[in-house]
C-alpha positions in Angstrom: 45.7 139.0 88.3 43.8 136.7 90.6 42.5 134.8 87.5 46.1 134.1 86.4 47.0 132.8 89.9 44.0 130.4 89.8 45.0 129.2 86.4 48.6 128.7 87.5 47.4 126.8 90.6 45.1 124.6 88.6 48.0 123.8 86.2 50.2 122.9 89.2 47.5 120.6 90.5 47.1 119.0 87.1 50.9 118.4 86.8 51.0 117.0 90.3 48.1 114.6 89.5 49.9 113.5 86.4 53.1 112.8 88.5 51.0 111.0 91.0 49.5 108.7 88.3 53.0 107.9 87.0 54.3 107.1 90.4 51.3 104.9 91.1 51.9 103.0 87.9 55.5 102.5 88.9 54.5 101.3 92.4 51.9 98.9 90.9 54.5 97.5 88.5 56.9 97.0 91.4 54.3 95.2 93.4 53.5 92.9 90.5 57.2 92.1 90.1 57.5 91.4 93.9 54.5 89.0 93.7 56.1 87.1 90.8 59.4 86.9 92.7 57.5 85.6 95.8 55.7 83.0 93.7 59.1 81.8 92.3 60.5 81.6 95.8 57.5 79.5 96.9 58.0 77.1 94.0 61.7 76.7 94.9 60.8 76.1 98.5 58.3 73.4 97.6 60.8 71.7 95.4 63.4 71.9 98.2 60.9 70.5 100.7 60.1 67.6 98.3 63.8 66.7 97.8 64.5 66.9 101.5 61.5 64.7 102.2 62.6 62.1 99.6 66.1 62.1 100.9 64.9 61.7 104.5 62.6 58.8 103.5 65.4 57.1 101.7 67.8 57.6 104.7 65.2 56.3 107.2 64.5 53.4 104.9 68.2 52.6 104.7 68.5 52.8 108.5 65.5 50.5 109.0 66.8 48.0 106.4 70.3 47.9 107.9 68.9 47.4 111.4 66.9 44.3 110.3 69.5 42.9 107.9 71.1 39.7 109.0 74.6 40.2 110.5 
């Protein structure tokens, strides 16, 4: 009887370990997706910063040009 209980306990441990491995794989996949999303967001932020910088430079150039233009 005790031997059957040990076998059953070991089977439960095995099943739990399999479930843990599957959950770990899912978590790892989710982390990889999250990293990719963050990389995409960083790319968009860099592009936005570049566009804002160019617009600001053009605006400041226009202000400087208009202040020195003959009236």
